[in-house]
PyMOL commands that place a pseudoatom at each C-alpha (Angstrom):
pseudoatom trace, name=CA, resn=MET, resi=1, chain=A, elem=C, hetatm=0, pos=[150.344, 61.991, 163.009]
pseudoatom trace, name=CA, resn=MET, resi=2, chain=A, elem=C, hetatm=0, pos=[148.732, 61.285, 165.788]
pseudoatom trace, name=CA, resn=PHE, resi=3, chain=A, elem=C, hetatm=0, pos=[145.771, 61.670, 164.528]
pseudoatom trace, name=CA, resn=LEU, resi=4, chain=A, elem=C, hetatm=0, pos=[145.792, 58.743, 162.162]
pseudoatom trace, name=CA, resn=ARG, resi=5, chain=A, elem=C, hetatm=0, pos=[146.978, 56.624, 164.904]
pseudoatom trace, name=CA, resn=LEU, resi=6, chain=A, elem=C, hetatm=0, pos=[144.097, 56.931, 166.654]
pseudoatom trace, name=CA, resn=LEU, resi=7, chain=A, elem=C, hetatm=0, pos=[141.985, 56.429, 164.200]
pseudoatom trace, name=CA, resn=ASN, resi=8, chain=A, elem=C, hetatm=0, pos=[141.076, 52.919, 163.183]
pseudoatom trace, name=CA, resn=PRO, resi=9, chain=A, elem=C, hetatm=0, pos=[139.683, 51.572, 159.955]
pseudoatom trace, name=CA, resn=GLN, resi=10, chain=A, elem=C, hetatm=0, pos=[136.262, 51.603, 161.728]
pseudoatom trace, name=CA, resn=GLY, resi=11, chain=A, elem=C, hetatm=0, pos=[137.106, 55.261, 162.348]
pseudoatom trace, name=CA, resn=ILE, resi=12, chain=A, elem=C, hetatm=0, pos=[137.948, 55.698, 158.829]
pseudoatom trace, name=CA, resn=ALA, resi=13, chain=A, elem=C, hetatm=0, pos=[135.647, 54.102, 157.330]
pseudoatom trace, name=CA, resn=GLY, resi=14, chain=A, elem=C, hetatm=0, pos=[133.320, 56.533, 159.506]
pseudoatom trace, name=CA, resn=ILE, resi=15, chain=A, elem=C, hetatm=0, pos=[135.106, 59.131, 158.765]
pseudoatom trace, name=CA, resn=ALA, resi=16, chain=A, elem=C, hetatm=0, pos=[134.532, 58.615, 154.684]
pseudoatom trace, name=CA, resn=ALA, resi=17, chain=A, elem=C, hetatm=0, pos=[130.874, 57.883, 155.374]
pseudoatom trace, name=CA, resn=SER, resi=18, chain=A, elem=C, hetatm=0, pos=[130.285, 61.394, 156.973]
pseudoatom trace, name=CA, resn=ILE, resi=19, chain=A, elem=C, hetatm=0, pos=[132.564, 63.245, 154.243]
pseudoatom trace, name=CA, resn=ALA, resi=20, chain=A, elem=C, hetatm=0, pos=[130.313, 61.195, 151.659]
pseudoatom trace, name=CA, resn=LEU, resi=21, chain=A, elem=C, hetatm=0, pos=[127.070, 62.149, 153.976]
pseudoatom trace, name=CA, resn=ALA, resi=22, chain=A, elem=C, hetatm=0, pos=[128.350, 65.929, 154.102]
pseudoatom trace, name=CA, resn=ILE, resi=23, chain=A, elem=C, hetatm=0, pos=[128.539, 66.036, 149.458]
pseudoatom trace, name=CA, resn=LEU, resi=24, chain=A, elem=C, hetatm=0, pos=[125.784, 64.220, 149.463]
pseudoatom trace, name=CA, resn=LEU, resi=25, chain=A, elem=C, hetatm=0, pos=[124.197, 66.958, 151.486]
pseudoatom trace, name=CA, resn=VAL, resi=26, chain=A, elem=C, hetatm=0, pos=[126.007, 69.908, 149.747]
pseudoatom trace, name=CA, resn=ILE, resi=27, chain=A, elem=C, hetatm=0, pos=[124.700, 68.103, 146.451]
pseudoatom trace, name=CA, resn=GLN, resi=28, chain=A, elem=C, hetatm=0, pos=[121.048, 67.832, 147.801]
pseudoatom trace, name=CA, resn=ARG, resi=29, chain=A, elem=C, hetatm=0, pos=[120.717, 71.230, 148.902]
pseudoatom trace, name=CA, resn=GLY, resi=30, chain=A, elem=C, hetatm=0, pos=[121.824, 72.292, 145.085]
pseudoatom trace, name=CA, resn=GLN, resi=31, chain=A, elem=C, hetatm=0, pos=[119.668, 69.744, 143.953]
pseudoatom trace, name=CA, resn=THR, resi=32, chain=A, elem=C, hetatm=0, pos=[116.859, 71.286, 146.378]
pseudoatom trace, name=CA, resn=SER, resi=33, chain=A, elem=C, hetatm=0, pos=[117.501, 75.096, 144.800]
pseudoatom trace, name=CA, resn=HIS, resi=34, chain=A, elem=C, hetatm=0, pos=[117.805, 74.188, 141.351]
pseudoatom trace, name=CA, resn=TRP, resi=35, chain=A, elem=C, hetatm=0, pos=[114.599, 72.269, 141.444]
pseudoatom trace, name=CA, resn=LYS, resi=36, chain=A, elem=C, hetatm=0, pos=[112.343, 75.239, 143.664]
pseudoatom trace, name=CA, resn=SER, resi=37, chain=A, elem=C, hetatm=0, pos=[113.668, 77.621, 140.830]
pseudoatom trace, name=CA, resn=GLU, resi=38, chain=A, elem=C, hetatm=0, pos=[112.811, 75.406, 137.986]
pseudoatom trace, name=CA, resn=SER, resi=39, chain=A, elem=C, hetatm=0, pos=[109.374, 74.942, 139.530]
pseudoatom trace, name=CA, resn=SER, resi=40, chain=A, elem=C, hetatm=0, pos=[109.052, 79.024, 140.110]
pseudoatom trace, name=CA, resn=ARG, resi=41, chain=A, elem=C, hetatm=0, pos=[109.444, 78.569, 136.254]
pseudoatom trace, name=CA, resn=TYR, resi=42, chain=A, elem=C, hetatm=0, pos=[107.613, 75.930, 135.436]
pseudoatom trace, name=CA, resn=GLU, resi=43, chain=A, elem=C, hetatm=0, pos=[104.416, 77.975, 137.650]
pseudoatom trace, name=CA, resn=GLN, resi=44, chain=A, elem=C, hetatm=0, pos=[105.244, 81.374, 135.604]
pseudoatom trace, name=CA, resn=LEU, resi=45, chain=A, elem=C, hetatm=0, pos=[104.886, 79.440, 132.264]
pseudoatom trace, name=CA, resn=TYR, resi=46, chain=A, elem=C, hetatm=0, pos=[101.585, 77.705, 133.487]
pseudoatom trace, name=CA, resn=SER, resi=47, chain=A, elem=C, hetatm=0, pos=[100.676, 81.194, 134.080]
pseudoatom trace, name=CA, resn=VAL, resi=48, chain=A, elem=C, hetatm=0, pos=[101.087, 82.546, 130.812]
pseudoatom trace, name=CA, resn=ASP, resi=49, chain=A, elem=C, hetatm=0, pos=[99.716, 79.069, 129.304]
pseudoatom trace, name=CA, resn=ARG, resi=50, chain=A, elem=C, hetatm=0, pos=[96.842, 79.436, 131.110]
pseudoatom trace, name=CA, resn=ALA, resi=51, chain=A, elem=C, hetatm=0, pos=[96.217, 83.824, 130.385]
pseudoatom trace, name=CA, resn=ALA, resi=52, chain=A, elem=C, hetatm=0, pos=[97.194, 83.042, 126.740]
pseudoatom trace, name=CA, resn=PHE, resi=53, chain=A, elem=C, hetatm=0, pos=[94.410, 80.236, 126.952]
pseudoatom trace, name=CA, resn=ALA, resi=54, chain=A, elem=C, hetatm=0, pos=[92.189, 82.288, 128.196]
pseudoatom trace, name=CA, resn=THR, resi=55, chain=A, elem=C, hetatm=0, pos=[92.813, 84.847, 125.812]
pseudoatom trace, name=CA, resn=THR, resi=56, chain=A, elem=C, hetatm=0, pos=[92.502, 82.550, 123.232]
pseudoatom trace, name=CA, resn=VAL, resi=57, chain=A, elem=C, hetatm=0, pos=[88.727, 81.683, 124.287]
pseudoatom trace, name=CA, resn=ALA, resi=58, chain=A, elem=C, hetatm=0, pos=[87.941, 84.542, 124.929]
pseudoatom trace, name=CA, resn=ASN, resi=59, chain=A, elem=C, hetatm=0, pos=[88.570, 85.776, 121.311]
pseudoatom trace, name=CA, resn=TYR, resi=60, chain=A, elem=C, hetatm=0, pos=[87.017, 82.798, 119.788]
pseudoatom trace, name=CA, resn=ARG, resi=61, chain=A, elem=C, hetatm=0, pos=[84.046, 83.611, 121.694]
pseudoatom trace, name=CA, resn=ALA, resi=62, chain=A, elem=C, hetatm=0, pos=[84.108, 87.486, 120.528]
pseudoatom trace, name=CA, resn=ALA, resi=63, chain=A, elem=C, hetatm=0, pos=[84.922, 86.397, 116.661]
pseudoatom trace, name=CA, resn=ALA, resi=64, chain=A, elem=C, hetatm=0, pos=[81.781, 83.540, 117.103]
pseudoatom trace, name=CA, resn=ALA, resi=65, chain=A, elem=C, hetatm=0, pos=[80.130, 86.403, 118.314]
pseudoatom trace, name=CA, resn=ALA, resi=66, chain=A, elem=C, hetatm=0, pos=[81.096, 88.566, 115.948]
pseudoatom trace, name=CA, resn=ALA, resi=67, chain=A, elem=C, hetatm=0, pos=[80.138, 86.035, 113.297]
pseudoatom trace, name=CA, resn=ARG, resi=68, chain=A, elem=C, hetatm=0, pos=[76.362, 85.690, 114.669]
pseudoatom trace, name=CA, resn=ALA, resi=69, chain=A, elem=C, hetatm=0, pos=[75.678, 89.105, 114.177]
pseudoatom trace, name=CA, resn=ALA, resi=70, chain=A, elem=C, hetatm=0, pos=[77.171, 89.529, 110.686]
pseudoatom trace, name=CA, resn=ASP, resi=71, chain=A, elem=C, hetatm=0, pos=[75.429, 86.599, 110.093]
pseudoatom trace, name=CA, resn=GLN, resi=72, chain=A, elem=C, hetatm=0, pos=[72.275, 88.314, 111.619]
pseudoatom trace, name=CA, resn=ALA, resi=73, chain=A, elem=C, hetatm=0, pos=[72.556, 91.213, 109.736]
pseudoatom trace, name=CA, resn=ASN, resi=74, chain=A, elem=C, hetatm=0, pos=[73.393, 89.307, 106.773]
pseudoatom trace, name=CA, resn=ALA, resi=75, chain=A, elem=C, hetatm=0, pos=[70.043, 87.559, 107.146]
pseudoatom trace, name=CA, resn=GLU, resi=76, chain=A, elem=C, hetatm=0, pos=[68.249, 90.565, 107.903]
pseudoatom trace, name=CA, resn=ARG, resi=77, chain=A, elem=C, hetatm=0, pos=[69.698, 92.291, 104.654]
pseudoatom trace, name=CA, resn=VAL, resi=78, chain=A, elem=C, hetatm=0, pos=[68.972, 89.562, 102.448]
pseudoatom trace, name=CA, resn=SER, resi=79, chain=A, elem=C, hetatm=0, pos=[64.849, 89.062, 103.694]
pseudoatom trace, name=CA, resn=ALA, resi=80, chain=A, elem=C, hetatm=0, pos=[64.688, 92.885, 103.114]
pseudoatom trace, name=CA, resn=GLU, resi=81, chain=A, elem=C, hetatm=0, pos=[65.867, 92.545, 99.822]
pseudoatom trace, name=CA, resn=GLN, resi=82, chain=A, elem=C, hetatm=0, pos=[63.370, 89.766, 99.115]
pseudoatom trace, name=CA, resn=ARG, resi=83, chain=A, elem=C, hetatm=0, pos=[60.519, 91.310, 100.869]
pseudoatom trace, name=CA, resn=VAL, resi=84, chain=A, elem=C, hetatm=0, pos=[61.223, 93.915, 98.502]
pseudoatom trace, name=CA, resn=ILE, resi=85, chain=A, elem=C, hetatm=0, pos=[61.474, 92.106, 95.049]
pseudoatom trace, name=CA, resn=ASN, resi=86, chain=A, elem=C, hetatm=0, pos=[58.509, 90.412, 96.920]
pseudoatom trace, name=CA, resn=GLU, resi=87, chain=A, elem=C, hetatm=0, pos=[56.321, 93.448, 96.889]
pseudoatom trace, name=CA, resn=ARG, resi=88, chain=A, elem=C, hetatm=0, pos=[57.642, 95.324, 93.242]
pseudoatom trace, name=CA, resn=THR, resi=89, chain=A, elem=C, hetatm=0, pos=[56.972, 91.928, 91.487]
pseudoatom trace, name=CA, resn=VAL, resi=90, chain=A, elem=C, hetatm=0, pos=[53.323, 91.786, 93.040]
pseudoatom trace, name=CA, resn=ASN, resi=91, chain=A, elem=C, hetatm=0, pos=[52.855, 95.230, 92.436]
pseudoatom trace, name=CA, resn=ASP, resi=92, chain=A, elem=C, hetatm=0, pos=[54.199, 94.713, 88.879]
pseudoatom trace, name=CA, resn=PHE, resi=93, chain=A, elem=C, hetatm=0, pos=[52.136, 91.795, 88.117]
pseudoatom trace, name=CA, resn=GLU, resi=94, chain=A, elem=C, hetatm=0, pos=[49.080, 92.884, 89.379]
pseudoatom trace, name=CA, resn=ALA, resi=95, chain=A, elem=C, hetatm=0, pos=[49.460, 96.213, 87.233]
pseudoatom trace, name=CA, resn=ARG, resi=96, chain=A, elem=C, hetatm=0, pos=[50.060, 94.671, 83.695]
pseudoatom trace, name=CA, resn=LEU, resi=97, chain=A, elem=C, hetatm=0, pos=[46.987, 92.105, 84.865]
pseudoatom trace, name=CA, resn=ALA, resi=98, chain=A, elem=C, hetatm=0, pos=[44.882, 95.015, 85.172]
pseudoatom trace, name=CA, resn=THR, resi=99, chain=A, elem=C, hetatm=0, pos=[46.696, 96.664, 81.836]
pseudoatom trace, name=CA, resn=ALA, resi=100, chain=A, elem=C, hetatm=0, pos=[45.473, 93.105, 80.183]
pseudoatom trace, name=CA, resn=ARG, resi=101, chain=A, elem=C, hetatm=0, pos=[42.254, 93.233, 81.040]
pseudoatom trace, name=CA, resn=ALA, resi=102, chain=A, elem=C, hetatm=0, pos=[41.028, 96.427, 80.677]
pseudoatom trace, name=CA, resn=ALA, resi=103, chain=A, elem=C, hetatm=0, pos=[42.274, 95.845, 76.893]
pseudoatom trace, name=CA, resn=ALA, resi=104, chain=A, elem=C, hetatm=0, pos=[40.504, 92.682, 77.412]
pseudoatom trace, name=CA, resn=GLU, resi=105, chain=A, elem=C, hetatm=0, pos=[37.074, 94.660, 77.970]
pseudoatom trace, name=CA, resn=ARG, resi=106, chain=A, elem=C, hetatm=0, pos=[37.684, 97.724, 75.320]
pseudoatom trace, name=CA, resn=LEU, resi=107, chain=A, elem=C, hetatm=0, pos=[37.984, 94.770, 72.878]
pseudoatom trace, name=CA, resn=ARG, resi=108, chain=A, elem=C, hetatm=0, pos=[35.123, 93.213, 74.023]
pseudoatom trace, name=CA, resn=LEU, resi=109, chain=A, elem=C, hetatm=0, pos=[33.280, 96.145, 74.111]
pseudoatom trace, name=CA, resn=ALA, resi=110, chain=A, elem=C, hetatm=0, pos=[34.437, 97.368, 70.540]
pseudoatom trace, name=CA, resn=GLY, resi=111, chain=A, elem=C, hetatm=0, pos=[33.271, 94.284, 69.380]
pseudoatom trace, name=CA, resn=PRO, resi=112, chain=A, elem=C, hetatm=0, pos=[34.182, 92.651, 65.929]
pseudoatom trace, name=CA, resn=GLY, resi=113, chain=A, elem=C, hetatm=0, pos=[32.569, 95.213, 64.189]
pseudoatom trace, name=CA, resn=THR, resi=114, chain=A, elem=C, hetatm=0, pos=[34.666, 98.276, 64.541]
pseudoatom trace, name=CA, resn=ALA, resi=115, chain=A, elem=C, hetatm=0, pos=[38.035, 96.786, 63.617]
pseudoatom trace, name=CA, resn=ALA, resi=116, chain=A, elem=C, hetatm=0, pos=[37.240, 98.319, 59.759]
pseudoatom trace, name=CA, resn=ASN, resi=117, chain=A, elem=C, hetatm=0, pos=[37.745, 101.640, 59.464]
pseudoatom trace, name=CA, resn=PRO, resi=118, chain=A, elem=C, hetatm=0, pos=[34.506, 102.072, 57.204]
pseudoatom trace, name=CA, resn=GLY, resi=119, chain=A, elem=C, hetatm=0, pos=[36.877, 104.931, 54.918]
pseudoatom trace, name=CA, resn=ARG, resi=120, chain=A, elem=C, hetatm=0, pos=[35.634, 108.403, 53.032]
pseudoatom trace, name=CA, resn=GLY, resi=121, chain=A, elem=C, hetatm=0, pos=[31.953, 109.543, 52.390]
pseudoatom trace, name=CA, resn=GLY, resi=122, chain=A, elem=C, hetatm=0, pos=[30.773, 106.380, 50.124]
pseudoatom trace, name=CA, resn=ALA, resi=123, chain=A, elem=C, hetatm=0, pos=[34.211, 104.682, 49.552]
pseudoatom trace, name=CA, resn=ALA, resi=124, chain=A, elem=C, hetatm=0, pos=[34.605, 101.012, 50.075]
pseudoatom trace, name=CA, resn=SER, resi=125, chain=A, elem=C, hetatm=0, pos=[35.526, 100.350, 53.830]
pseudoatom trace, name=CA, resn=MET, resi=126, chain=A, elem=C, hetatm=0, pos=[38.561, 99.571, 54.228]
pseudoatom trace, name=CA, resn=PRO, resi=127, chain=A, elem=C, hetatm=0, pos=[40.331, 97.358, 57.380]
pseudoatom trace, name=CA, resn=GLY, resi=128, chain=A, elem=C, hetatm=0, pos=[40.900, 99.413, 60.281]
pseudoatom trace, name=CA, resn=ILE, resi=129, chain=A, elem=C, hetatm=0, pos=[45.331, 99.323, 61.721]
pseudoatom trace, name=CA, resn=PRO, resi=130, chain=A, elem=C, hetatm=0, pos=[45.586, 96.736, 64.276]
pseudoatom trace, name=CA, resn=ALA, resi=131, chain=A, elem=C, hetatm=0, pos=[46.948, 98.096, 67.913]
pseudoatom trace, name=CA, resn=PRO, resi=132, chain=A, elem=C, hetatm=0, pos=[50.436, 97.870, 68.423]
pseudoatom trace, name=CA, resn=SER, resi=133, chain=A, elem=C, hetatm=0, pos=[52.006, 94.642, 68.849]
pseudoatom trace, name=CA, resn=GLY, resi=134, chain=A, elem=C, hetatm=0, pos=[52.712, 94.868, 72.532]
pseudoatom trace, name=CA, resn=GLU, resi=135, chain=A, elem=C, hetatm=0, pos=[49.311, 94.791, 73.237]
pseudoatom trace, name=CA, resn=PRO, resi=136, chain=A, elem=C, hetatm=0, pos=[48.616, 91.235, 74.284]
pseudoatom trace, name=CA, resn=ALA, resi=137, chain=A, elem=C, hetatm=0, pos=[44.776, 90.954, 74.101]
pseudoatom trace, name=CA, resn=GLN, resi=138, chain=A, elem=C, hetatm=0, pos=[45.253, 92.069, 70.341]
pseudoatom trace, name=CA, resn=ALA, resi=139, chain=A, elem=C, hetatm=0, pos=[48.520, 89.813, 69.694]
pseudoatom trace, name=CA, resn=SER, resi=140, chain=A, elem=C, hetatm=0, pos=[45.950, 86.918, 71.313]
pseudoatom trace, name=CA, resn=ARG, resi=141, chain=A, elem=C, hetatm=0, pos=[42.943, 87.724, 69.388]
pseudoatom trace, name=CA, resn=GLN, resi=142, chain=A, elem=C, hetatm=0, pos=[45.265, 87.872, 65.905]
pseudoatom trace, name=CA, resn=ASP, resi=143, chain=A, elem=C, hetatm=0, pos=[46.341, 83.849, 66.654]
pseudoatom trace, name=CA, resn=GLY, resi=144, chain=A, elem=C, hetatm=0, pos=[42.159, 82.749, 66.614]
pseudoatom trace, name=CA, resn=LEU, resi=145, chain=A, elem=C, hetatm=0, pos=[41.929, 82.324, 70.784]
pseudoatom trace, name=CA, resn=PRO, resi=146, chain=A, elem=C, hetatm=0, pos=[38.214, 83.195, 72.271]
pseudoatom trace, name=CA, resn=PRO, resi=147, chain=A, elem=C, hetatm=0, pos=[38.121, 86.364, 73.942]
pseudoatom trace, name=CA, resn=SER, resi=148, chain=A, elem=C, hetatm=0, pos=[37.978, 84.485, 77.388]
pseudoatom trace, name=CA, resn=ASP, resi=149, chain=A, elem=C, hetatm=0, pos=[40.510, 81.888, 76.195]
pseudoatom trace, name=CA, resn=ALA, resi=150, chain=A, elem=C, hetatm=0, pos=[42.977, 84.858, 74.897]
pseudoatom trace, name=CA, resn=LEU, resi=151, chain=A, elem=C, hetatm=0, pos=[42.148, 86.660, 78.557]
pseudoatom trace, name=CA, resn=MET, resi=152, chain=A, elem=C, hetatm=0, pos=[43.868, 83.716, 80.310]
pseudoatom trace, name=CA, resn=ALA, resi=153, chain=A, elem=C, hetatm=0, pos=[46.763, 83.021, 77.969]
pseudoatom trace, name=CA, resn=THR, resi=154, chain=A, elem=C, hetatm=0, pos=[47.360, 86.686, 78.117]
pseudoatom trace, name=CA, resn=GLU, resi=155, chain=A, elem=C, hetatm=0, pos=[47.196, 86.889, 81.882]
pseudoatom trace, name=CA, resn=GLN, resi=156, chain=A, elem=C, hetatm=0, pos=[49.524, 83.268, 82.346]
pseudoatom trace, name=CA, resn=ALA, resi=157, chain=A, elem=C, hetatm=0, pos=[51.828, 84.909, 79.722]
pseudoatom trace, name=CA, resn=ILE, resi=158, chain=A, elem=C, hetatm=0, pos=[52.316, 87.982, 82.237]
pseudoatom trace, name=CA, resn=GLN, resi=159, chain=A, elem=C, hetatm=0, pos=[52.761, 85.075, 85.485]
pseudoatom trace, name=CA, resn=LEU, resi=160, chain=A, elem=C, hetatm=0, pos=[55.766, 83.915, 84.316]
pseudoatom trace, name=CA, resn=ASP, resi=161, chain=A, elem=C, hetatm=0, pos=[56.950, 86.687, 82.835]
pseudoatom trace, name=CA, resn=GLU, resi=162, chain=A, elem=C, hetatm=0, pos=[56.834, 88.342, 86.289]
pseudoatom trace, name=CA, resn=LEU, resi=163, chain=A, elem=C, hetatm=0, pos=[57.421, 84.488, 87.646]
pseudoatom trace, name=CA, resn=ILE, resi=164, chain=A, elem=C, hetatm=0, pos=[60.690, 84.992, 85.411]
pseudoatom trace, name=CA, resn=LYS, resi=165, chain=A, elem=C, hetatm=0, pos=[61.306, 88.627, 86.570]
pseudoatom trace, name=CA, resn=TRP, resi=166, chain=A, elem=C, hetatm=0, pos=[61.269, 87.344, 90.183]
pseudoatom trace, name=CA, resn=VAL, resi=167, chain=A, elem=C, hetatm=0, pos=[63.631, 85.058, 90.147]
pseudoatom trace, name=CA, resn=ARG, resi=168, chain=A, elem=C, hetatm=0, pos=[65.942, 86.899, 88.461]
pseudoatom trace, name=CA, resn=GLN, resi=169, chain=A, elem=C, hetatm=0, pos=[65.951, 88.967, 90.938]
pseudoatom trace, name=CA, resn=GLN, resi=170, chain=A, elem=C, hetatm=0, pos=[65.983, 86.766, 93.721]
pseudoatom trace, name=CA, resn=HIS, resi=171, chain=A, elem=C, hetatm=0, pos=[68.848, 85.069, 92.492]
pseudoatom trace, name=CA, resn=ALA, resi=172, chain=A, elem=C, hetatm=0, pos=[70.714, 88.405, 92.360]
pseudoatom trace, name=CA, resn=VAL, resi=173, chain=A, elem=C, hetatm=0, pos=[70.722, 88.856, 96.017]
pseudoatom trace, name=CA, resn=ARG, resi=174, chain=A, elem=C, hetatm=0, pos=[74.010, 87.965, 97.376]
pseudoatom trace, name=CA, resn=VAL, resi=175, chain=A, elem=C, hetatm=0, pos=[73.201, 86.086, 100.466]
pseudoatom trace, name=CA, resn=ASP, resi=176, chain=A, elem=C, hetatm=0, pos=[77.041, 85.367, 101.381]
pseudoatom trace, name=CA, resn=GLY, resi=177, chain=A, elem=C, hetatm=0, pos=[77.069, 89.071, 102.776]
pseudoatom trace, name=CA, resn=ARG, resi=178, chain=A, elem=C, hetatm=0, pos=[79.839, 89.578, 99.803]
pseudoatom trace, name=CA, resn=SER, resi=179, chain=A, elem=C, hetatm=0, pos=[78.860, 92.985, 97.745]
pseudoatom trace, name=CA, resn=GLY, resi=180, chain=A, elem=C, hetatm=0, pos=[78.477, 93.747, 93.739]
pseudoatom trace, name=CA, resn=GLU, resi=181, chain=A, elem=C, hetatm=0, pos=[76.517, 91.255, 91.858]
pseudoatom trace, name=CA, resn=ARG, resi=182, chain=A, elem=C, hetatm=0, pos=[76.208, 87.444, 91.686]
pseudoatom trace, name=CA, resn=PRO, resi=183, chain=A, elem=C, hetatm=0, pos=[77.971, 85.640, 89.769]
pseudoatom trace, name=CA, resn=LEU, resi=184, chain=A, elem=C, hetatm=0, pos=[76.050, 83.741, 87.184]
pseudoatom trace, name=CA, resn=ALA, resi=185, chain=A, elem=C, hetatm=0, pos=[75.668, 79.538, 87.717]
pseudoatom trace, name=CA, resn=ALA, resi=186, chain=A, elem=C, hetatm=0, pos=[78.458, 77.186, 85.625]
pseudoatom trace, name=CA, resn=GLY, resi=187, chain=A, elem=C, hetatm=0, pos=[76.446, 77.220, 82.118]
pseudoatom trace, name=CA, resn=ALA, resi=188, chain=A, elem=C, hetatm=0, pos=[74.982, 80.277, 82.217]
pseudoatom trace, name=CA, resn=GLN, resi=189, chain=A, elem=C, hetatm=0, pos=[74.912, 81.663, 78.659]
pseudoatom trace, name=CA, resn=THR, resi=190, chain=A, elem=C, hetatm=0, pos=[73.336, 85.260, 79.262]
pseudoatom trace, name=CA, resn=LYS, resi=191, chain=A, elem=C, hetatm=0, pos=[73.730, 88.138, 82.383]
pseudoatom trace, name=CA, resn=VAL, resi=192, chain=A, elem=C, hetatm=0, pos=[70.475, 89.592, 84.137]
pseudoatom trace, name=CA, resn=ASP, resi=193, chain=A, elem=C, hetatm=0, pos=[69.764, 93.242, 83.408]
pseudoatom trace, name=CA, resn=PRO, resi=194, chain=A, elem=C, hetatm=0, pos=[68.840, 94.911, 85.859]
pseudoatom trace, name=CA, resn=ASN, resi=195, chain=A, elem=C, hetatm=0, pos=[67.357, 97.189, 83.702]
pseudoatom trace, name=CA, resn=ALA, resi=196, chain=A, elem=C, hetatm=0, pos=[64.973, 94.454, 82.335]
pseudoatom trace, name=CA, resn=THR, resi=197, chain=A, elem=C, hetatm=0, pos=[64.119, 93.568, 86.322]
pseudoatom trace, name=CA, resn=ARG, resi=198, chain=A, elem=C, hetatm=0, pos=[62.852, 97.156, 87.134]
for i in range(1, 198): cmd.bond("trace and resi %d" % i, "trace and resi %d" % (i + 1))
show_as sticks, trace
zoom trace
């Protein structure tokens, strides 16, 4: 009690203020400790996020590099297939042209009078058996074309036929990197016959 008598209202206010400051100091220390631990936790989260981001960037770069490599390999495969088709088409075209020209030359050398069969002995001559219908030069002659025009028509027919084969073969090349046959375009009626394109 004696202690309380010594205190006047100013002393009591000072003690109350000191107690309040002590409480605030304790609270501040608790807050500081709390925010230090939170700061440490946020720093760890930030480090984890940075590592995850770096991993994601590395994965995307690796995926992009793999995609570029796959695209390059696919482009080289498509280019190689197209070169083979081009070479085969040119070779087939030249072989067919040579065959047609040789057949036209045989017909030219044979002349119009040799088409008839003289028959046996003194019998009346009979017409000869025509060349197979698959021989273009003979088929053109039967249509009444002069030999030079018949050869030109035959060459153009061979050219168009080889062009159609070339287009079908080029269309069959998969450019999307998938395996198997390329799907037909909308409205296509028939499937490309691989035997027809050799």
